[in-house]
N, C-alpha and C positions, 0 to 999 in steps of 0.2 A: 404192340398189337393195336392197329389203327381202328379196326372195327371188330365187333363181336356179334354181328348179326346172326351168323350161322350157328354159333354156340347157343345164343339165347333163343333162337327159333326152335331149337330142340326142346326147350322148355315152353315154347309158345309165347316167348317174350321178345323184346326189342333191345338194341343197344348200339353204342358207338363210342369213339375215344375223345386224349391229351397228352316208322319212326314213331305216328302216334295213334294208337287205338282209342276208341271212345268208350270202352267198357269202364265200369266203375266198381268199387268194392261192393261185394254182394251183401255184406252184413252191415246194416245201418247202425249208427251209434246208439240208437234207442234200444237195440236188441242185445247190447253187451251186458255183462253182469253188473250188478250194483257196485261190486268191489272195484271193477275196472273203470267205472265211470268217474271215480274220484281219484284215479291214479294214472292219468293219461298225459302223454306229451304229443304234440302235433308237429310233424316234420313238414316244412313248406318247400316244395320243389317246383321245377319248371318243365313245361312241355316243349320248350324251344329246341329245334333241331339244327339250326344254323346261327352263325353270328349275323344278326340283323337280317338284311335282305340278300346277303351274299350266299354263296354255295359252300362256304367253309363250315365244316361240321362243328356243332356245339353239343355239349352234353352236361348232365349233372355228374358231379365228381363222386364216383363210387366209394372211394375210401372215406371221404368226408361224411358220407351217409353212414357207412358201415361202422367206422370207429366210434361214432357217437351212439348209434343204435345199440351196439353191443354193451356199452356202459349203462344205458338206460334200461335195457332188458334185464341185465344182471342185477340192477338196483331195484327191480320189481315193478317197473313201469310198463304199461301197454303203449304201443305206438300206432298212430295213424298217419297217413300221408295225404296231403292236399296239394293240388296243382291248379292253375287257372282254368284248365279245360277238363280236368279229371282224366281218368284212364291212364294209358301207358306213358312213361317218360323215357327219354333217351339217357343212357348211362355211359360213362367213359372213364378215361384215365385209369384203366384197370392195371393192377399189378398182380398177376396170378401166382407169382412166387411168394406173395405175402399170404401167410397161413389163414389169417382172419378174413381177408377178402375172398380167398378161395372157398372157405367154409360157407360164407353167405352167398356166393355165386351159385353154389349147389344146394342152397336151402330153398326148396320149392315154396314154402309158406312166405318167406321173406321176399323172394323174387315175385311172387304173386301180388304182394302189396305194391311193388313198383309198377306192375302192369295195371293195377286196378286202384289208382289213387282216387280220393274223393274229389268231387267238385266243391267249390266254396259253399254252395247252398246246402250241401249235405252235412256241413259241420256245425255242431252246437258248441260255441266257445265256452259255455259254462262247464263243460266236462274236462277241461284241460288245465294243467298246472304250469305248462310252459310251451313255447314254440321254439323250434330250431330251424333256421334257414340254412339249407345245404348250399354248397358252392358249385364251382364249375362254370364255364363260360355261359351255359344256358341260364344261369341265375340272373344275368343282366337283363333278361327279356321276359316280359309277361308278368312276372311276379311283382317287381317294384311298383308298377303303375296300377295294379289290380286293386280297385277300391274295396271289393268284398274281402279279399285277403287282409288288406290293411285293417279293416273293421274287426275281423276275427282276432288278429294279433293284439290290437289295442284293447279289445274287450277282455282278453285273457290277462293282459298286463294290468289294466286299471280296475276291472270288476272282480277278477279272481285273485288279485294280488300276485299274479303270476310272473314268470320270467320270460324275457325275450333274449334269445341267443342266436348267433350267426357265426359262420365260418367262411373265411376267404372271400370269394365273390358273392357269397350269400349275404354279406353285409349290404349289398345293393338293395336287398329287400326291405331294409329299414330306413332308407334315406328319406322317404316321404311320410314316415309315421309321425303323427302328431297326437299330443295328449288332448284332453278335453278342454284345456285352457288355450289351445291353439299353438302351443310351442312344439318344436320338433322334439321327439322322444329323447334324442341324444344331446340336446342343447346343454352345454355346461358339463357334460359327462365325458368320461374317458371311453373311447371306442376304437376299435381296430377292424381291419379287413385286409384284403390284398392291396398293398400300396402301389402307387405309380412307379416307384423305383424298380419294381420287377416286371412292369408291363413293357412291351415293345411298342412304343407309341407310334412308330412309323410303319408297323406291320398292318396288313390288310384287315386282320381280325379286330385290331384295336380301333381302326377307323370306323368300325360299325358300332362301337359302344355308344349307348345313348348318353352317358355321362361318366365322369371319373368319380369313383367311390370316395377316394381321399379328398379331392377338392370340393365335392359337393358337401360332405360332412363338415369340413373346415369352414366353408363359406356360410354354413347354417348354424354355426356356433358350437360344433362338436370338437372335443379335444382328441383329434386323431393321432395315435402314436403307432409306431411299428418297429420291428427289428430290422436293422440294415443287413444283418447276417442272413436272416431268412431260414426257413425250414429248421427252426430251433425251438419249437413248442411255445411260440410267443402268443399270449392272449392277455386281455385286460378284463377286469371285473369292476363294474361301478354299480353297486346296488343290485337291482334286478335286471341289469343289462350286461350280458357277457358275450364277448366277441373274440374270435381267434383269427390269426393271419393266414394259415395254410393248413394242409392236411395233418401236419405233425401236431397241431394243437387241438384237433377235433375231439380226441378223448378227454383232454384236460378241460375243454369248454363244457363237455357233457358232465364230467365229474363235478365241476363247480355249479352247474345247473342243479344237480342233485343236492349238493350241500346247501344251496340257497333255498331251494324248495323246503328242505327239512328245517332250515332255520326259521322259515315263515310259519311253520306249524307248531313250533315249541311254545 
């Protein structure tokens, strides 16, 4: 299924495979219940519809969002979504034969969140325990260089003693993150993401990439590791930094985010 525009338009939403409305979530963070304020996780997603300036469709990876979201919700966390521009985001790489993906595809409240993501200025970092960077080709654009999103993520990490997590190409979102002392967040740490081994570097889509996740992290002092087999639930944990290689690790990344948050509150 290359596109799901018609299906999502039935819901008044947008989508595409493996475009942007400007409406935003109607309920500001300040209006949520006191209980939810201290039990929230922020998903960081992209508004990008193409690979760079090409006409090749790009999207946020639906499964990488859904598999983690389901873990967090069942663990009692409330979820918000933020994107560089706010509003609707493109989604793709759908597998409608997967029961969990299908469940959330027909969940009006969940799909409404993807249509109405927050803009960075609407987010209060003090309300969150963790951030989760979703993947998909769209994750390479808009998010990594966004200063406001960088500031939000690092405030959650440094001021809230929170967790930073990412899956697959979502790791692109952390490459520019720096701590207060000016070091890259992942310097000297174990980190993972979608490796160059599985990229088609000669393909038109890859020629549009602004950087290599693997090479950038290695060049900046990160200990980038990956599974050569791939699609085998590979992820790494280094303190409050948790990263996974591909969709098969999304749930495991989320589960370890939950464990890490709980360990911080004991």
